[in-house]
A tleap script that builds the chain and sets N, CA, C and O, in Angstrom:
source leaprc.protein.ff14SB
mol = sequence {
  NMET LYS PRO ASP ALA MET ALA LEU CYS MET
  GLN VAL CYS ASP ALA TYR ALA ARG LEU MET
  LEU LYS LEU ASP ASP VAL LEU GLY THR MET
  HIE GLY LEU GLY LEU ALA GLU PHE ARG LEU
  LEU ARG ALA LEU ALA SER ALA PRO GLN GLU
  ARG LEU PRO VAL ALA ALA LEU VAL SER PRO
  MET GLY VAL ARG LEU SER GLY VAL THR ARG
  GLN LEU MET PRO LEU GLU LYS THR GLY GLN
  LEU ARG ARG GLU SER GLY THR ASP GLY LYS
  ARG TYR ALA VAL LEU LEU PRO GLY GLY LYS
  ARG ALA VAL ARG GLU ALA GLU VAL THR ALA
  GLU ALA ILE CYS ALA GLU ALA LEU ALA GLU
  GLY PRO ALA ALA ASN ALA ALA VAL LEU ARG
  ASP ILE LEU GLN ARG LEU CYS ASP ALA PRO
  ALA LEU ARG CLEU
}
set mol.1.N position { -213.226 84.723 188.713 }
set mol.1.CA position { -214.732 84.376 189.233 }
set mol.1.C position { -214.942 85.582 189.607 }
set mol.1.O position { -214.241 86.333 190.285 }
set mol.2.N position { -217.025 85.883 188.613 }
set mol.2.CA position { -217.597 87.084 189.736 }
set mol.2.C position { -218.057 86.485 190.870 }
set mol.2.O position { -218.107 85.349 191.344 }
set mol.3.N position { -218.502 88.021 191.274 }
set mol.3.CA position { -218.264 87.676 192.731 }
set mol.3.C position { -219.989 87.305 192.898 }
set mol.3.O position { -220.573 87.020 193.943 }
set mol.4.N position { -220.539 87.410 191.574 }
set mol.4.CA position { -222.391 87.030 192.305 }
set mol.4.C position { -221.713 85.058 192.190 }
set mol.4.O position { -221.833 84.286 193.141 }
set mol.5.N position { -221.288 84.798 191.308 }
set mol.5.CA position { -221.005 83.166 191.082 }
set mol.5.C position { -220.198 82.815 192.032 }
set mol.5.O position { -219.524 81.787 191.976 }
set mol.6.N position { -220.185 83.536 192.886 }
set mol.6.CA position { -219.369 82.451 194.361 }
set mol.6.C position { -220.345 83.366 195.498 }
set mol.6.O position { -220.431 82.863 196.619 }
set mol.7.N position { -221.045 84.616 195.270 }
set mol.7.CA position { -222.423 84.412 196.214 }
set mol.7.C position { -223.313 83.123 195.768 }
set mol.7.O position { -223.827 82.483 196.686 }
set mol.8.N position { -223.472 82.816 194.812 }
set mol.8.CA position { -224.642 81.853 193.937 }
set mol.8.C position { -223.680 80.396 194.367 }
set mol.8.O position { -224.572 79.593 194.639 }
set mol.9.N position { -222.503 79.750 194.540 }
set mol.9.CA position { -221.920 79.228 194.861 }
set mol.9.C position { -222.203 78.836 196.714 }
set mol.9.O position { -222.607 77.820 197.280 }
set mol.10.N position { -221.927 79.684 197.029 }
set mol.10.CA position { -221.793 79.942 198.707 }
set mol.10.C position { -223.738 79.459 199.059 }
set mol.10.O position { -224.081 78.724 199.985 }
set mol.11.N position { -224.339 79.864 198.431 }
set mol.11.CA position { -226.038 79.702 198.818 }
set mol.11.C position { -226.359 78.770 198.981 }
set mol.11.O position { -227.188 78.386 199.806 }
set mol.12.N position { -225.467 77.880 197.835 }
set mol.12.CA position { -225.849 76.079 197.493 }
set mol.12.C position { -225.052 75.530 198.474 }
set mol.12.O position { -225.495 74.532 199.042 }
set mol.13.N position { -223.503 76.149 198.939 }
set mol.13.CA position { -223.330 75.163 200.012 }
set mol.13.C position { -224.201 75.899 201.474 }
set mol.13.O position { -223.949 75.877 202.679 }
set mol.14.N position { -225.090 76.397 200.814 }
set mol.14.CA position { -225.421 76.497 202.436 }
set mol.14.C position { -226.971 75.948 202.221 }
set mol.14.O position { -227.605 76.010 203.274 }
set mol.15.N position { -227.242 75.762 201.821 }
set mol.15.CA position { -228.434 75.038 201.116 }
set mol.15.C position { -228.075 73.391 201.813 }
set mol.15.O position { -228.456 72.732 202.780 }
set mol.16.N position { -227.211 73.245 200.785 }
set mol.16.CA position { -226.799 71.847 201.074 }
set mol.16.C position { -226.180 71.429 202.729 }
set mol.16.O position { -226.289 70.430 203.440 }
set mol.17.N position { -225.697 72.371 202.835 }
set mol.17.CA position { -225.699 72.456 204.615 }
set mol.17.C position { -226.553 71.663 205.879 }
set mol.17.O position { -226.498 70.635 206.554 }
set mol.18.N position { -227.453 73.006 205.683 }
set mol.18.CA position { -228.513 73.036 206.630 }
set mol.18.C position { -229.525 71.534 205.945 }
set mol.18.O position { -230.046 70.802 206.785 }
set mol.19.N position { -229.718 71.197 204.401 }
set mol.19.CA position { -230.232 70.297 204.158 }
set mol.19.C position { -229.961 68.701 204.536 }
set mol.19.O position { -230.805 67.805 204.557 }
set mol.20.N position { -228.540 68.603 204.827 }
set mol.20.CA position { -227.427 67.480 205.468 }
set mol.20.C position { -228.164 67.428 206.745 }
set mol.20.O position { -229.060 66.634 207.032 }
set mol.21.N position { -227.744 68.240 207.375 }
set mol.21.CA position { -227.598 68.383 208.801 }
set mol.21.C position { -229.449 68.316 209.638 }
set mol.21.O position { -229.835 67.733 210.651 }
set mol.22.N position { -229.961 68.927 208.943 }
set mol.22.CA position { -231.612 67.550 209.290 }
set mol.22.C position { -231.702 66.302 208.797 }
set mol.22.O position { -232.221 65.295 209.278 }
set mol.23.N position { -231.056 66.509 207.637 }
set mol.23.CA position { -231.370 64.777 207.114 }
set mol.23.C position { -230.640 63.338 208.536 }
set mol.23.O position { -230.907 62.391 209.276 }
set mol.24.N position { -229.908 64.001 208.159 }
set mol.24.CA position { -228.039 63.421 209.272 }
set mol.24.C position { -229.249 63.065 210.516 }
set mol.24.O position { -230.040 62.125 210.445 }
set mol.25.N position { -229.189 63.804 211.356 }
set mol.25.CA position { -230.225 64.557 212.453 }
set mol.25.C position { -231.531 63.478 212.351 }
set mol.25.O position { -231.731 62.747 213.320 }
set mol.26.N position { -232.160 63.414 211.508 }
set mol.26.CA position { -233.686 62.366 211.050 }
set mol.26.C position { -233.561 61.228 211.492 }
set mol.26.O position { -234.023 60.509 212.378 }
set mol.27.N position { -232.420 61.197 210.223 }
set mol.27.CA position { -232.140 59.514 209.370 }
set mol.27.C position { -231.702 58.910 211.262 }
set mol.27.O position { -232.318 58.132 211.990 }
set mol.28.N position { -230.484 59.649 211.487 }
set mol.28.CA position { -230.155 59.182 212.572 }
set mol.28.C position { -231.075 58.565 214.007 }
set mol.28.O position { -231.172 57.597 214.761 }
set mol.29.N position { -231.504 59.616 213.783 }
set mol.29.CA position { -232.601 58.702 215.846 }
set mol.29.C position { -233.443 58.263 215.044 }
set mol.29.O position { -234.188 57.542 215.707 }
set mol.30.N position { -233.992 58.283 213.251 }
set mol.30.CA position { -235.743 57.366 213.046 }
set mol.30.C position { -234.958 55.488 212.989 }
set mol.30.O position { -235.265 54.522 213.689 }
set mol.31.N position { -233.841 55.597 211.799 }
set mol.31.CA position { -232.891 54.575 211.353 }
set mol.31.C position { -231.742 54.463 211.743 }
set mol.31.O position { -230.940 53.916 210.987 }
set mol.32.N position { -231.368 54.875 212.851 }
set mol.32.CA position { -229.691 54.798 212.944 }
set mol.32.C position { -228.861 54.516 211.729 }
set mol.32.O position { -228.063 53.606 211.505 }
set mol.33.N position { -229.191 55.364 211.123 }
set mol.33.CA position { -228.558 55.803 209.019 }
set mol.33.C position { -227.994 57.432 209.949 }
set mol.33.O position { -228.705 58.228 210.563 }
set mol.34.N position { -226.145 57.464 209.673 }
set mol.34.CA position { -226.779 58.716 208.861 }
set mol.34.C position { -226.100 59.266 207.507 }
set mol.34.O position { -225.250 58.740 206.787 }
set mol.35.N position { -226.929 60.808 207.383 }
set mol.35.CA position { -227.145 60.942 205.870 }
set mol.35.C position { -225.729 60.303 204.916 }
set mol.35.O position { -225.968 59.981 203.753 }
set mol.36.N position { -224.448 60.159 205.388 }
set mol.36.CA position { -223.671 59.735 204.574 }
set mol.36.C position { -223.589 58.405 204.094 }
set mol.36.O position { -223.258 58.080 202.954 }
set mol.37.N position { -224.039 57.344 205.407 }
set mol.37.CA position { -224.199 55.780 205.239 }
set mol.37.C position { -225.287 55.543 204.543 }
set mol.37.O position { -225.512 54.481 203.963 }
set mol.38.N position { -226.300 56.886 204.569 }
set mol.38.CA position { -228.037 56.572 203.506 }
set mol.38.C position { -227.337 56.569 202.316 }
set mol.38.O position { -227.046 55.525 201.733 }
set mol.39.N position { -227.028 57.751 201.888 }
set mol.39.CA position { -226.297 57.805 200.185 }
set mol.39.C position { -225.613 56.687 200.547 }
set mol.39.O position { -226.749 56.342 200.872 }
set mol.40.N position { -225.217 56.175 200.699 }
set mol.40.CA position { -223.676 55.262 200.529 }
set mol.40.C position { -224.252 53.738 199.767 }
set mol.40.O position { -223.844 53.132 198.776 }
set mol.41.N position { -225.486 53.437 200.827 }
set mol.41.CA position { -226.592 52.902 200.603 }
set mol.41.C position { -227.662 52.929 200.032 }
set mol.41.O position { -228.376 51.953 200.262 }
set mol.42.N position { -228.135 53.822 199.238 }
set mol.42.CA position { -228.477 54.299 198.628 }
set mol.42.C position { -227.701 54.280 196.782 }
set mol.42.O position { -228.400 54.302 195.769 }
set mol.43.N position { -226.761 54.252 196.784 }
set mol.43.CA position { -226.240 54.287 196.291 }
set mol.43.C position { -225.986 52.820 195.322 }
set mol.43.O position { -226.011 52.740 194.094 }
set mol.44.N position { -225.791 51.952 196.120 }
set mol.44.CA position { -225.852 50.333 196.305 }
set mol.44.C position { -226.696 50.134 195.883 }
set mol.44.O position { -226.476 49.779 194.724 }
set mol.45.N position { -227.883 50.128 196.148 }
set mol.45.CA position { -230.022 50.379 196.289 }
set mol.45.C position { -229.636 50.045 194.694 }
set mol.45.O position { -229.573 48.896 194.255 }
set mol.46.N position { -229.347 51.465 193.767 }
set mol.46.CA position { -229.774 51.694 192.206 }
set mol.46.C position { -228.523 51.476 191.222 }
set mol.46.O position { -228.248 51.885 190.093 }
set mol.47.N position { -227.934 50.703 192.096 }
set mol.47.CA position { -226.834 50.202 191.193 }
set mol.47.C position { -227.138 48.813 190.445 }
set mol.47.O position { -227.962 48.029 190.915 }
set mol.48.N position { -226.471 48.558 189.315 }
set mol.48.CA position { -226.999 47.279 188.552 }
set mol.48.C position { -226.565 46.113 189.713 }
set mol.48.O position { -225.593 46.473 190.377 }
set mol.49.N position { -226.814 45.509 189.876 }
set mol.49.CA position { -226.900 44.389 190.757 }
set mol.49.C position { -226.516 44.457 191.935 }
set mol.49.O position { -226.040 43.537 192.600 }
set mol.50.N position { -226.758 45.894 192.360 }
set mol.50.CA position { -227.046 46.206 193.491 }
set mol.50.C position { -225.319 46.314 194.079 }
set mol.50.O position { -225.195 46.433 195.298 }
set mol.51.N position { -224.636 46.292 193.628 }
set mol.51.CA position { -223.004 46.032 193.407 }
set mol.51.C position { -222.292 47.166 192.880 }
set mol.51.O position { -222.702 47.622 191.813 }
set mol.52.N position { -220.830 47.958 193.697 }
set mol.52.CA position { -220.000 49.264 192.908 }
set mol.52.C position { -219.197 48.520 192.793 }
set mol.52.O position { -219.139 47.361 193.202 }
set mol.53.N position { -217.872 49.628 191.720 }
set mol.53.CA position { -216.614 49.241 192.595 }
set mol.53.C position { -216.028 50.157 193.600 }
set mol.53.O position { -215.729 51.207 193.033 }
set mol.54.N position { -215.750 50.186 194.827 }
set mol.54.CA position { -216.151 50.923 195.600 }
set mol.54.C position { -215.494 51.911 195.761 }
set mol.54.O position { -215.583 52.533 196.820 }
set mol.55.N position { -214.377 52.452 194.402 }
set mol.55.CA position { -213.286 53.523 193.430 }
set mol.55.C position { -214.864 54.462 193.181 }
set mol.55.O position { -215.081 55.631 193.503 }
set mol.56.N position { -215.765 53.517 192.531 }
set mol.56.CA position { -216.873 54.269 192.569 }
set mol.56.C position { -217.773 55.176 193.274 }
set mol.56.O position { -218.687 55.428 192.488 }
set mol.57.N position { -217.902 55.614 194.066 }
set mol.57.CA position { -218.115 55.420 195.410 }
set mol.57.C position { -217.377 56.789 195.483 }
set mol.57.O position { -218.246 57.543 195.921 }
set mol.58.N position { -216.436 57.395 195.323 }
set mol.58.CA position { -215.762 58.431 195.984 }
set mol.58.C position { -215.984 59.941 195.461 }
set mol.58.O position { -215.457 60.927 195.977 }
set mol.59.N position { -217.139 59.963 193.986 }
set mol.59.CA position { -217.398 61.248 193.592 }
set mol.59.C position { -218.717 61.354 193.560 }
set mol.59.O position { -219.414 62.296 193.184 }
set mol.60.N position { -219.150 59.801 194.192 }
set mol.60.CA position { -220.645 60.320 194.847 }
set mol.60.C position { -221.110 60.893 195.977 }
set mol.60.O position { -222.160 61.441 196.314 }
set mol.61.N position { -219.556 60.506 196.732 }
set mol.61.CA position { -220.131 60.506 198.709 }
set mol.61.C position { -218.890 61.681 198.517 }
set mol.61.O position { -218.238 61.794 199.555 }
set mol.62.N position { -218.464 62.511 197.488 }
set mol.62.CA position { -217.671 63.504 197.841 }
set mol.62.C position { -216.474 63.757 198.701 }
set mol.62.O position { -216.000 64.760 199.233 }
set mol.63.N position { -216.112 62.320 198.643 }
set mol.63.CA position { -214.443 61.693 199.957 }
set mol.63.C position { -213.651 61.073 199.173 }
set mol.63.O position { -213.861 60.733 198.008 }
set mol.64.N position { -212.720 60.920 199.818 }
set mol.64.CA position { -211.217 60.255 199.284 }
set mol.64.C position { -211.760 58.844 198.934 }
set mol.64.O position { -212.762 58.490 199.556 }
set mol.65.N position { -211.299 58.101 198.138 }
set mol.65.CA position { -211.410 56.584 198.376 }
set mol.65.C position { -210.904 56.291 199.952 }
set mol.65.O position { -211.539 55.488 200.635 }
set mol.66.N position { -210.121 56.753 200.313 }
set mol.66.CA position { -209.738 56.102 202.368 }
set mol.66.C position { -211.192 56.993 202.250 }
set mol.66.O position { -211.336 56.922 201.029 }
set mol.67.N position { -211.611 57.278 202.422 }
set mol.67.CA position { -213.285 57.884 202.936 }
set mol.67.C position { -213.963 56.999 202.606 }
set mol.67.O position { -214.584 56.817 203.653 }
set mol.68.N position { -214.165 56.608 202.232 }
set mol.68.CA position { -215.579 55.279 201.283 }
set mol.68.C position { -214.682 54.392 201.794 }
set mol.68.O position { -215.546 53.540 201.586 }
set mol.69.N position { -213.648 53.675 202.334 }
set mol.69.CA position { -212.752 52.679 202.556 }
set mol.69.C position { -213.574 52.751 204.720 }
set mol.69.O position { -214.091 51.920 205.467 }
set mol.70.N position { -213.254 54.049 204.808 }
set mol.70.CA position { -213.828 54.086 206.521 }
set mol.70.C position { -215.209 54.295 206.536 }
set mol.70.O position { -215.752 54.379 207.638 }
set mol.71.N position { -215.969 54.407 205.384 }
set mol.71.CA position { -217.212 54.102 205.677 }
set mol.71.C position { -218.367 53.127 205.733 }
set mol.71.O position { -219.519 52.961 206.135 }
set mol.72.N position { -217.183 52.495 204.975 }
set mol.72.CA position { -217.856 51.196 204.195 }
set mol.72.C position { -218.085 50.195 205.649 }
set mol.72.O position { -219.192 49.806 206.021 }
set mol.73.N position { -217.297 50.010 206.073 }
set mol.73.CA position { -216.711 49.387 207.609 }
set mol.73.C position { -218.023 49.026 208.429 }
set mol.73.O position { -218.720 48.013 208.489 }
set mol.74.N position { -218.071 50.291 209.043 }
set mol.74.CA position { -219.466 49.939 209.951 }
set mol.74.C position { -220.469 49.489 209.443 }
set mol.74.O position { -221.074 48.653 210.116 }
set mol.75.N position { -221.047 49.872 208.039 }
set mol.75.CA position { -221.846 48.953 207.512 }
set mol.75.C position { -221.665 47.477 207.330 }
set mol.75.O position { -222.437 46.671 207.848 }
set mol.76.N position { -220.720 47.154 206.648 }
set mol.76.CA position { -220.269 45.721 206.677 }
set mol.76.C position { -220.168 44.935 208.110 }
set mol.76.O position { -220.272 43.720 208.273 }
set mol.77.N position { -219.900 46.103 209.274 }
set mol.77.CA position { -220.066 44.742 210.169 }
set mol.77.C position { -221.619 44.181 211.243 }
set mol.77.O position { -222.175 43.343 211.954 }
set mol.78.N position { -221.609 45.721 210.448 }
set mol.78.CA position { -223.447 45.481 210.772 }
set mol.78.C position { -224.388 44.854 209.901 }
set mol.78.O position { -225.615 44.944 209.952 }
set mol.79.N position { -223.576 44.111 208.974 }
set mol.79.CA position { -224.425 43.126 207.738 }
set mol.79.C position { -225.631 43.850 206.768 }
set mol.79.O position { -226.633 43.306 206.304 }
set mol.80.N position { -225.136 45.429 206.609 }
set mol.80.CA position { -225.773 45.915 205.560 }
set mol.80.C position { -225.664 45.599 204.071 }
set mol.80.O position { -226.580 45.571 203.249 }
set mol.81.N position { -224.106 45.320 203.847 }
set mol.81.CA position { -223.116 45.270 202.679 }
set mol.81.C position { -222.151 44.359 203.098 }
set mol.81.O position { -221.918 44.345 204.307 }
set mol.82.N position { -221.354 43.370 202.168 }
set mol.82.CA position { -219.933 43.316 201.731 }
set mol.82.C position { -219.191 44.017 200.895 }
set mol.82.O position { -219.645 44.842 200.102 }
set mol.83.N position { -217.770 43.666 201.055 }
set mol.83.CA position { -216.942 43.953 199.934 }
set mol.83.C position { -216.261 42.084 199.753 }
set mol.83.O position { -216.062 41.096 200.459 }
set mol.84.N position { -216.126 42.534 198.310 }
set mol.84.CA position { -215.776 41.546 197.785 }
set mol.84.C position { -215.236 41.888 196.247 }
set mol.84.O position { -215.812 42.472 195.329 }
set mol.85.N position { -213.812 41.255 196.326 }
set mol.85.CA position { -212.733 41.497 195.238 }
set mol.85.C position { -213.560 40.931 193.951 }
set mol.85.O position { -214.194 39.903 194.189 }
set mol.86.N position { -213.659 41.491 192.498 }
set mol.86.CA position { -213.697 40.886 191.487 }
set mol.86.C position { -212.848 40.367 190.192 }
set mol.86.O position { -211.913 41.075 189.816 }
set mol.87.N position { -213.078 39.417 189.646 }
set mol.87.CA position { -212.362 38.859 188.397 }
set mol.87.C position { -211.097 39.826 188.010 }
set mol.87.O position { -209.959 39.535 187.642 }
set mol.88.N position { -211.814 41.247 188.262 }
set mol.88.CA position { -211.314 42.567 187.294 }
set mol.88.C position { -210.318 43.030 187.965 }
set mol.88.O position { -209.588 43.947 187.590 }
set mol.89.N position { -210.196 42.180 189.408 }
set mol.89.CA position { -209.463 43.172 189.918 }
set mol.89.C position { -209.332 43.825 190.822 }
set mol.89.O position { -208.409 44.106 191.586 }
set mol.90.N position { -210.826 44.195 190.656 }
set mol.90.CA position { -210.952 46.133 191.487 }
set mol.90.C position { -211.707 45.398 193.106 }
set mol.90.O position { -211.641 44.190 193.332 }
set mol.91.N position { -212.102 45.982 193.675 }
set mol.91.CA position { -212.795 45.774 195.051 }
set mol.91.C position { -214.584 46.405 194.891 }
set mol.91.O position { -214.729 47.520 194.390 }
set mol.92.N position { -215.622 45.746 195.267 }
set mol.92.CA position { -216.611 46.106 195.436 }
set mol.92.C position { -217.336 45.883 196.723 }
set mol.92.O position { -217.054 45.063 197.596 }
set mol.93.N position { -218.513 46.921 196.692 }
set mol.93.CA position { -219.019 46.582 197.509 }
set mol.93.C position { -220.283 46.189 197.090 }
set mol.93.O position { -220.722 46.704 196.062 }
set mol.94.N position { -221.054 45.249 197.785 }
set mol.94.CA position { -222.555 44.868 197.628 }
set mol.94.C position { -223.213 44.894 198.531 }
set mol.94.O position { -223.028 44.221 199.544 }
set mol.95.N position { -224.222 45.771 198.323 }
set mol.95.CA position { -225.792 45.638 199.125 }
set mol.95.C position { -226.220 44.298 199.192 }
set mol.95.O position { -226.373 43.496 198.271 }
set mol.96.N position { -226.459 44.111 200.854 }
set mol.96.CA position { -227.059 42.933 201.153 }
set mol.96.C position { -228.580 42.748 201.322 }
set mol.96.O position { -229.332 43.426 200.622 }
set mol.97.N position { -229.167 41.702 202.381 }
set mol.97.CA position { -230.859 42.631 202.412 }
set mol.97.C position { -230.356 43.126 203.329 }
set mol.97.O position { -229.715 44.115 202.974 }
set mol.98.N position { -230.316 42.961 204.271 }
set mol.98.CA position { -230.281 44.666 205.727 }
set mol.98.C position { -230.172 45.677 205.210 }
set mol.98.O position { -230.938 46.583 205.538 }
set mol.99.N position { -228.944 45.939 203.979 }
set mol.99.CA position { -228.986 47.712 203.449 }
set mol.99.C position { -230.105 47.274 202.957 }
set mol.99.O position { -230.998 47.735 203.669 }
set mol.100.N position { -230.352 46.915 202.491 }
set mol.100.CA position { -231.422 46.991 201.247 }
set mol.100.C position { -232.817 47.719 202.084 }
set mol.100.O position { -233.443 48.713 201.716 }
set mol.101.N position { -233.074 46.809 203.405 }
set mol.101.CA position { -234.549 46.752 203.950 }
set mol.101.C position { -233.987 48.575 204.687 }
set mol.101.O position { -234.901 49.399 204.707 }
set mol.102.N position { -232.730 49.013 205.166 }
set mol.102.CA position { -232.608 49.395 205.340 }
set mol.102.C position { -232.828 51.081 205.427 }
set mol.102.O position { -233.269 51.915 206.218 }
set mol.103.N position { -232.028 50.990 203.652 }
set mol.103.CA position { -232.724 52.296 202.887 }
set mol.103.C position { -233.885 52.986 202.633 }
set mol.103.O position { -234.271 54.151 202.730 }
set mol.104.N position { -234.630 51.209 202.038 }
set mol.104.CA position { -236.068 51.247 201.665 }
set mol.104.C position { -236.833 52.480 202.718 }
set mol.104.O position { -237.296 53.581 202.420 }
set mol.105.N position { -236.724 51.670 204.244 }
set mol.105.CA position { -236.993 52.658 205.162 }
set mol.105.C position { -236.885 54.114 205.022 }
set mol.105.O position { -237.608 55.092 204.836 }
set mol.106.N position { -235.781 53.842 205.177 }
set mol.106.CA position { -234.983 55.664 205.350 }
set mol.106.C position { -235.400 56.487 203.782 }
set mol.106.O position { -235.927 57.575 203.551 }
set mol.107.N position { -235.092 55.832 203.251 }
set mol.107.CA position { -236.102 56.608 201.804 }
set mol.107.C position { -237.768 57.165 201.949 }
set mol.107.O position { -238.382 58.105 201.445 }
set mol.108.N position { -237.991 56.494 202.532 }
set mol.108.CA position { -239.591 57.123 202.756 }
set mol.108.C position { -239.456 58.254 203.757 }
set mol.108.O position { -240.289 59.130 203.526 }
set mol.109.N position { -238.723 58.504 204.732 }
set mol.109.CA position { -238.253 59.595 205.437 }
set mol.109.C position { -237.419 61.025 204.810 }
set mol.109.O position { -237.478 62.241 204.632 }
set mol.110.N position { -236.707 59.920 204.666 }
set mol.110.CA position { -235.723 61.472 203.809 }
set mol.110.C position { -237.112 61.876 202.451 }
set mol.110.O position { -237.040 63.004 201.964 }
set mol.111.N position { -238.110 61.061 202.011 }
set mol.111.CA position { -238.127 61.928 201.085 }
set mol.111.C position { -239.451 63.410 201.530 }
set mol.111.O position { -239.845 64.431 200.966 }
set mol.112.N position { -239.771 62.569 203.074 }
set mol.112.CA position { -240.729 63.760 203.709 }
set mol.112.C position { -239.907 64.941 203.715 }
set mol.112.O position { -240.022 65.928 202.988 }
set mol.113.N position { -239.199 64.757 204.474 }
set mol.113.CA position { -238.217 65.629 204.813 }
set mol.113.C position { -237.807 66.586 203.443 }
set mol.113.O position { -237.581 67.779 203.647 }
set mol.114.N position { -237.740 66.188 202.413 }
set mol.114.CA position { -237.078 67.067 200.804 }
set mol.114.C position { -238.341 67.470 200.726 }
set mol.114.O position { -238.395 68.670 200.456 }
set mol.115.N position { -239.239 67.036 200.833 }
set mol.115.CA position { -240.966 67.139 200.140 }
set mol.115.C position { -240.834 68.100 200.883 }
set mol.115.O position { -240.717 69.127 200.216 }
set mol.116.N position { -240.775 68.356 202.450 }
set mol.116.CA position { -241.284 69.743 203.215 }
set mol.116.C position { -240.538 70.443 203.101 }
set mol.116.O position { -240.912 71.517 203.571 }
set mol.117.N position { -239.054 70.507 202.491 }
set mol.117.CA position { -238.239 71.171 202.575 }
set mol.117.C position { -238.427 71.950 201.497 }
set mol.117.O position { -238.291 73.153 201.720 }
set mol.118.N position { -238.764 71.566 200.136 }
set mol.118.CA position { -239.277 71.944 198.857 }
set mol.118.C position { -240.569 72.595 198.769 }
set mol.118.O position { -240.877 73.114 197.696 }
set mol.119.N position { -241.394 72.638 199.786 }
set mol.119.CA position { -243.656 72.904 199.793 }
set mol.119.C position { -243.508 74.574 199.538 }
set mol.119.O position { -244.182 75.331 198.840 }
set mol.120.N position { -242.285 74.830 200.443 }
set mol.120.CA position { -242.253 76.125 199.938 }
set mol.120.C position { -242.025 77.140 198.903 }
set mol.120.O position { -241.887 78.353 199.061 }
set mol.121.N position { -242.009 76.495 197.883 }
set mol.121.CA position { -241.418 77.242 196.397 }
set mol.121.C position { -240.843 76.238 195.520 }
set mol.121.O position { -241.439 75.691 194.592 }
set mol.122.N position { -239.209 75.962 196.007 }
set mol.122.CA position { -239.057 75.754 194.641 }
set mol.122.C position { -239.650 74.636 194.168 }
set mol.122.O position { -239.804 74.662 192.947 }
set mol.123.N position { -240.140 73.396 194.865 }
set mol.123.CA position { -240.837 72.344 194.447 }
set mol.123.C position { -241.739 73.518 192.813 }
set mol.123.O position { -241.798 72.873 191.765 }
set mol.124.N position { -241.951 74.063 192.782 }
set mol.124.CA position { -242.798 74.962 191.243 }
set mol.124.C position { -241.531 74.846 190.182 }
set mol.124.O position { -241.513 74.910 188.953 }
set mol.125.N position { -240.830 74.716 190.830 }
set mol.125.CA position { -239.543 74.902 189.765 }
set mol.125.C position { -238.596 74.016 190.059 }
set mol.125.O position { -237.403 74.276 190.215 }
set mol.126.N position { -239.295 72.587 190.167 }
set mol.126.CA position { -237.876 71.350 190.707 }
set mol.126.C position { -237.200 71.176 189.186 }
set mol.126.O position { -236.048 70.742 189.166 }
set mol.127.N position { -237.757 71.444 188.089 }
set mol.127.CA position { -237.445 71.033 186.718 }
set mol.127.C position { -235.415 71.880 186.445 }
set mol.127.O position { -234.274 71.599 186.080 }
set mol.128.N position { -236.286 72.986 186.971 }
set mol.128.CA position { -235.296 74.578 186.178 }
set mol.128.C position { -234.381 73.879 187.696 }
set mol.128.O position { -233.178 73.980 187.456 }
set mol.129.N position { -234.552 73.408 188.732 }
set mol.129.CA position { -234.007 73.748 190.313 }
set mol.129.C position { -232.779 72.835 189.411 }
set mol.129.O position { -231.670 73.172 188.995 }
set mol.130.N position { -233.548 71.530 189.332 }
set mol.130.CA position { -232.647 70.533 188.864 }
set mol.130.C position { -231.661 69.783 187.625 }
set mol.130.O position { -231.158 68.671 187.465 }
set mol.131.N position { -231.695 70.732 187.069 }
set mol.131.CA position { -231.327 71.083 186.042 }
set mol.131.C position { -230.221 72.211 185.846 }
set mol.131.O position { -229.517 72.110 184.841 }
set mol.132.N position { -229.971 73.426 186.836 }
set mol.132.CA position { -228.947 73.562 187.128 }
set mol.132.C position { -228.038 72.879 188.258 }
set mol.132.O position { -226.810 72.801 188.302 }
set mol.133.N position { -228.794 72.510 188.963 }
set mol.133.CA position { -227.934 71.621 189.736 }
set mol.133.C position { -227.101 70.837 189.180 }
set mol.133.O position { -226.008 70.651 189.715 }
set mol.134.N position { -227.456 70.187 187.943 }
set mol.134.CA position { -226.378 68.971 187.555 }
set mol.134.C position { -225.773 69.378 186.314 }
set mol.134.O position { -225.196 68.673 185.486 }
set mol.135.N position { -226.063 71.052 186.301 }
set mol.135.CA position { -224.887 71.554 184.820 }
set mol.135.C position { -223.886 71.643 186.215 }
set mol.135.O position { -222.802 71.060 186.240 }
set mol.136.N position { -224.272 72.254 187.090 }
set mol.136.CA position { -223.541 72.551 188.587 }
set mol.136.C position { -222.580 70.822 188.527 }
set mol.136.O position { -221.350 70.813 188.470 }
set mol.137.N position { -223.292 69.696 188.549 }
set mol.137.CA position { -222.294 68.800 189.132 }
set mol.137.C position { -221.651 68.506 187.832 }
set mol.137.O position { -220.794 67.632 187.959 }
set mol.138.N position { -221.789 68.967 186.572 }
set mol.138.CA position { -220.819 68.263 185.858 }
set mol.138.C position { -220.116 69.743 185.347 }
set mol.138.O position { -219.331 69.873 184.408 }
set mol.139.N position { -220.317 70.159 185.699 }
set mol.139.CA position { -219.079 72.103 185.436 }
set mol.139.C position { -217.547 71.226 185.164 }
set mol.139.O position { -216.932 70.808 186.146 }
set mol.140.N position { -217.112 71.041 184.016 }
set mol.140.CA position { -215.551 70.870 183.767 }
set mol.140.C position { -214.585 71.238 184.935 }
set mol.140.O position { -213.696 70.556 185.445 }
set mol.141.N position { -215.111 72.830 185.289 }
set mol.141.CA position { -213.888 73.249 186.263 }
set mol.141.C position { -214.322 72.105 187.457 }
set mol.141.O position { -213.287 71.464 187.642 }
set mol.142.N position { -214.923 71.801 187.960 }
set mol.142.CA position { -215.324 70.760 189.551 }
set mol.142.C position { -214.752 69.792 189.142 }
set mol.142.O position { -214.829 69.014 190.092 }
set mol.143.N position { -213.882 68.990 187.860 }
set mol.143.CA position { -213.656 68.067 188.195 }
set mol.143.C position { -212.099 68.234 188.300 }
set mol.143.O position { -211.315 68.998 187.736 }
set mol.144.N position { -211.918 67.089 189.367 }
set mol.144.CA position { -210.544 66.393 190.216 }
set mol.144.C position { -209.996 65.859 188.893 }
set mol.144.O position { -208.943 65.222 188.873 }
savepdb mol mol.pdb
quit
């Protein structure tokens, strides 16, 4: 790896860490959701029929299957989602009305924070930034 490549990747990590801390703090204070819970509920909200195999949440959540399972439990206890077995033998997470409402309300807050974070410059280059980040996400070297 070239030193410039590592420096750039570390900058991406630093930006993510700052954004993560801010979103986690504000979403927790205003909506009682941590960033991980928000991301999980948002993934379900955008899925067909608001339902996903639990294993399909591993990559977007950035944790192993056991971590996803641990993240599902409190959301299930608070009535925001339920887990069920599919006819295909897979375990599914299904968004419930309480989770749908929570993610919809939290999205307004998250959008405001993200818009403010990007207001100073990156927004002008949003398409380029989005493309670069997508290429990084899709890089064969980052596949497990």
